[in-house]
C-alpha positions, 0 to 999 in steps of 0.5 A: 500499500502506499499512501502521497502526497505535496508537503509545500516547503512553506506550509507547516500544515502538511507533514502533521497532517500527513501524520493524521492520514498515515495514523487514519490508515493505522487505524483501519487495517487494526480495525480490520486486522491486518498486518502492517510490515514495519520493515517495509514502511520508508519515507522517499522525499521527491524533492531539489529541497529535501527537507528533514521528515523523516523524524515527525513520520511515525506509524504506530509509534515506529520511526519511518527511514528515508530512503532515497529510492525504493523497489516494488514489482521490480521497479526502482524509484 
């Protein structure tokens, strides 16, 4: 499962909004008894201006690492 959002550099409200969306996703998964593989969870920032968002983004008290690339179905982004 993937969750995408646009985080504006000038806005401090976007990262908490992303965190709220992640929390909703985690609550939904728990409600439907779907286990989340934390080892497969990560944050990837696509920007020329890399911000330190990884320190703010967590899922079920697990700090998601910030990665520079991710592979999905054999495609590396």
